[in-house]
MARPA-636401 format. One line per 5 residues: number of its first residue (from 1); for each residue x negated, y negated, z negated of C-alpha. Coordinates in Angstrom, 1 decimal. Each point is the difference from the previous one (the first is absolute). Layout:
REM residues N
NUM> X/Y/Z | ...
END
This chain:
REM residues 217
1> 0.2/0.0/0.0 | -1.1/-3.8/1.0 | -0.1/-1.2/-3.6 | -1.5/2.8/-1.2 | -3.5/-0.6/1.5
6> 0.6/-3.7/-1.2 | -3.1/-1.3/-2.4 | 2.7/-2.0/-2.0 | -0.9/-4.0/-1.1 | 2.7/-1.2/-1.8
11> -0.5/-3.0/-2.0 | -1.6/-2.6/3.0 | -1.6/-3.2/-0.7 | 0.0/-2.6/2.7 | -2.7/-3.4/-0.6
16> 1.3/-3.1/1.9 | 4.3/0.7/0.6 | 0.7/-3.1/0.3 | 0.5/-0.3/3.8 | -2.1/1.7/3.4
21> -0.7/3.5/-0.1 | -0.4/0.3/-3.8 | 3.7/-1.1/-0.1 | 0.7/2.6/3.2 | -2.2/3.1/-1.9
26> 1.9/-1.3/-3.1 | 3.8/0.4/2.0 | -1.2/3.5/1.6 | -0.9/1.1/-2.9 | 3.8/0.3/-1.5
31> 1.2/1.4/3.3 | -1.8/3.4/-1.6 | 2.3/1.6/-2.4 | -3.6/2.0/-1.4 | -1.5/-3.2/-0.7
36> 0.0/-2.6/-2.3 | -0.9/-3.4/0.6 | -1.4/-3.1/-2.2 | -0.8/-3.2/1.6 | -2.6/-2.8/-1.2
41> 0.6/-3.4/0.3 | -3.3/-2.8/-0.5 | 3.5/-2.5/-0.9 | 3.0/0.8/-1.7 | 2.8/-0.3/1.8
46> 2.9/-1.5/-2.6 | 3.1/0.0/0.0 | -0.7/3.5/2.2 | -3.1/1.8/-2.3 | -0.2/3.3/0.6
51> 0.2/1.6/-3.9 | -2.6/2.9/1.4 | -2.1/-1.4/2.1 | -3.7/-2.1/-0.8 | -0.7/-3.3/0.2
56> -3.0/-1.4/-0.7 | -3.1/-1.5/2.4 | -2.3/1.9/1.0 | -2.9/-2.0/-1.5 | 1.3/-1.1/-2.3
61> -2.8/1.0/-3.0 | 3.0/1.4/-2.5 | 1.4/2.7/3.3 | -2.5/2.9/-0.3 | 1.8/0.7/-3.2
66> 3.6/-0.7/0.3 | -0.9/2.1/3.4 | -1.8/3.2/-2.2 | 3.4/-0.7/-2.5 | 2.3/1.2/3.1
71> -1.2/2.5/1.5 | -0.1/1.5/-2.9 | 3.4/-0.9/-1.4 | 1.4/0.4/3.8 | -1.3/3.4/0.7
76> -1.5/-0.8/3.5 | -1.3/2.5/2.0 | -0.9/-1.9/3.4 | -1.2/-3.5/0.2 | 0.4/-1.8/3.1
81> -3.1/-2.8/0.3 | 1.7/-2.7/2.4 | -0.1/-3.4/-1.6 | -2.8/-1.6/2.0 | -0.2/-4.4/1.2
86> -1.4/-1.5/3.0 | -1.3/-3.2/-0.3 | -0.1/-0.6/-4.5 | -2.4/1.9/-2.8 | -0.5/2.4/3.2
91> -2.5/1.5/-2.0 | 1.0/0.1/-2.8 | 3.4/1.2/0.4 | -0.5/2.9/2.9 | -3.1/1.4/-1.6
96> -1.2/-1.0/-3.7 | 3.6/0.2/-1.9 | 0.9/3.1/3.0 | -3.1/1.5/-1.6 | 0.6/-0.6/-3.7
101> 4.0/1.6/0.5 | -1.3/3.0/1.7 | -2.1/1.0/-2.6 | 2.8/-0.7/-2.2 | 1.8/2.8/1.8
106> -2.6/2.4/1.0 | -0.6/0.3/-3.0 | 3.9/0.7/-1.9 | 0.4/2.1/3.6 | -3.6/2.3/-0.9
111> 1.4/0.2/-3.6 | 3.6/1.3/1.3 | -2.4/2.6/2.6 | 2.8/-1.6/2.9 | 0.1/-3.0/1.8
116> 0.5/-1.2/3.7 | -1.7/-3.8/0.6 | 0.5/-2.1/3.1 | -2.0/-2.4/0.3 | 2.0/-2.5/3.5
121> -3.4/-1.3/1.6 | -0.7/-1.5/3.3 | -1.6/0.3/2.9 | -1.5/-3.1/-0.4 | -1.8/2.8/-2.9
126> -1.6/1.8/2.7 | -0.8/-2.5/2.7 | -0.9/-3.6/-0.3 | 1.6/-2.6/1.6 | -1.3/-3.4/0.5
131> 1.1/-3.1/-2.4 | 1.1/2.9/-2.3 | -2.5/0.4/-2.1 | 1.3/-0.3/-2.9 | 2.7/2.5/-0.2
136> -1.7/2.2/1.8 | -3.0/-0.2/-2.8 | 2.6/0.6/-2.2 | 2.0/3.3/1.9 | -3.3/1.6/1.0
141> -0.6/-0.8/-3.8 | 2.7/2.0/-0.9 | -0.7/2.6/2.3 | -3.7/0.8/-1.8 | 2.1/1.5/-3.2
146> 2.7/0.8/1.3 | -3.0/2.3/1.5 | -1.8/0.4/-2.5 | 2.6/0.5/-2.9 | 1.5/3.2/3.1
151> -3.1/2.1/-1.0 | 0.4/-0.6/-3.6 | 3.6/1.3/0.1 | -0.6/3.4/1.8 | 1.2/2.9/-2.3
156> 1.4/-2.9/-2.6 | 3.3/0.9/1.7 | 0.4/-3.6/1.3 | 0.4/-1.0/3.8 | -1.2/-3.7/1.1
161> 1.3/-0.7/3.4 | -1.1/-2.9/2.0 | 2.5/-2.1/2.2 | -1.6/-2.0/3.0 | 2.4/-2.3/1.5
166> -0.2/-1.7/2.7 | 2.1/-3.1/1.1 | 3.8/0.5/-2.2 | 3.0/-2.9/0.4 | -0.4/-1.6/-4.0
171> -0.8/-3.6/-0.8 | -3.5/0.4/0.5 | 0.4/-0.1/3.0 | 2.9/-1.8/1.1 | -2.6/-3.0/1.9
176> -0.9/2.5/2.0 | 0.5/-0.1/3.7 | 0.6/3.4/0.7 | 2.4/0.5/-3.3 | 3.1/1.6/2.4
181> -2.2/2.6/1.1 | -1.7/1.4/-3.3 | 1.9/2.8/-2.6 | 2.7/-0.3/-1.1 | -0.3/0.2/-4.3
186> 2.5/3.0/-0.6 | -1.4/2.2/3.4 | -3.5/-0.9/-2.0 | 1.8/0.8/-3.5 | 0.8/3.5/1.3
191> -2.5/1.2/0.9 | -2.0/-0.1/-3.1 | 2.9/1.2/-2.1 | -0.3/3.0/2.0 | -3.5/0.1/-1.8
196> 1.8/0.2/-3.1 | 1.9/2.9/1.0 | -3.3/2.0/1.2 | 0.5/4.1/-0.8 | -3.2/2.4/1.5
201> -2.6/-2.4/0.6 | -1.3/-3.7/-1.1 | -0.7/-3.2/2.3 | -2.8/-1.7/-1.4 | -0.2/-2.4/2.9
206> 2.7/-1.4/2.6 | -0.3/-2.9/2.5 | 3.1/-1.7/0.7 | 0.6/-2.1/3.1 | 1.7/-0.8/2.8
211> 0.0/1.7/2.9 | -2.7/-1.5/2.3 | -1.0/-1.8/-2.5 | -4.2/-0.6/-0.6 | -1.8/1.5/-2.5
216> -0.2/-4.5/-1.6 | 2.9/-0.6/-1.2
END
């Protein structure tokens, strides 16, 4: 039976759910009865606050402690590391804070002897592009950290997958001339959530880009 082959991760925490891909990922998980999703938002959304969500800026000094308590309380099994920026506090947000979050999540999953981490990266983490030096540096750094962590995780029960995305229709890409031709966030979300529903195999790297798109995003 299909479901008997699936490696279920019931409790999923997704960072950066205010809009774009994060919002699409959260909505996609809600379509699957066997997945229970929890959202992270940088700011409170009063009067529509989600009582189960995690709120806070990942760059705040106390956020890591808040995250540690949250994943233990909610018994998180899968962490989708999606939060990111393009032009403000790029290194702090896309690399330093994410490394700190991943260390906390990885240590907890290792204690539990199970867990899945999905890092949402970019083709900019594979191929550098002109005019995006800091952004590329942050994505290359995340790639390096995650690849090393994958090696450390062998035999621990923790799986780490890196997803390298081409252009996606989000607020970060609204100013691009080719915005209408970029991948739709909900299409990308479906592909990423498929990684959660793994069966007998483990995908440690995935590249998603529009057909006929070059490897440089």
